[in-house]
C-alpha positions in Angstrom: 101.0 100.7 65.2 100.5 99.6 68.8 99.4 102.3 71.2 101.5 102.9 74.2 101.1 104.6 77.6 103.6 106.4 79.7 103.4 105.5 83.4 105.5 106.4 86.5 106.0 103.7 89.1 107.7 105.0 92.3 109.0 107.9 90.4 110.5 105.9 87.5 109.1 106.5 84.1 108.3 103.6 81.8 106.3 102.9 78.7 103.7 100.0 78.3 101.4 98.7 75.7 97.8 99.8 76.0 95.8 97.0 77.7 98.4 96.0 80.2 97.5 96.0 83.9 98.9 97.6 87.1 100.5 94.2 88.0 102.6 94.4 84.8 103.9 97.9 85.7 104.9 97.2 89.3 106.8 94.0 88.7 106.7 90.5 90.1 108.2 91.1 93.6 105.8 94.0 94.3 102.8 92.0 93.0 103.8 89.2 95.4 104.1 91.6 98.3 100.6 93.0 97.5 99.1 89.6 97.2 100.6 88.6 100.6 99.3 91.8 102.3 102.7 93.3 102.8 102.2 96.2 100.4 99.5 98.1 98.6 99.4 100.1 95.4 98.1 103.7 95.3 97.9 106.5 92.8 99.2 110.0 93.1 96.1 111.1 95.0 96.6 108.3 97.6 93.7 106.2 96.3 94.1 102.4 96.4 94.6 100.8 93.0 93.8 97.2 92.1 96.5 94.9 90.6 94.2 94.2 87.7 93.3 97.8 87.1 94.1 99.2 83.6 97.0 101.5 83.1 96.4 104.9 81.6 98.7 107.5 80.0 100.3 109.7 82.6 99.4 107.6 85.6 101.6 107.7 88.7 101.7 104.6 90.9 103.3 104.0 94.2 104.0 100.7 95.9 103.6 101.3 99.7 105.1 98.6 101.9 103.7 97.9 105.3 105.9 99.0 108.2 104.4 96.3 110.4 106.4 93.1 110.6 104.8 89.9 111.7 106.1 88.9 115.1 105.7 85.8 117.3 102.2 84.8 118.3 101.7 85.5 122.0 100.2 82.3 123.4 100.1 83.5 127.0 96.9 85.6 126.9 
């Protein structure tokens, strides 16, 4: 029997096989945003979590998107 862990991502409960990583739990679009620096993943205590970190039973993860949007480069400095 395969062991599973229960994880909450942005308040939604899901079950994953033991051995999967944070990137598997948060989904492709969130992973892409994190890799591009537009978001970060944190745990329930506000600590940063690496995409390749292991999932553990009862973990609560949050994808926090940056409010800063890239604007035009000011060439007249």
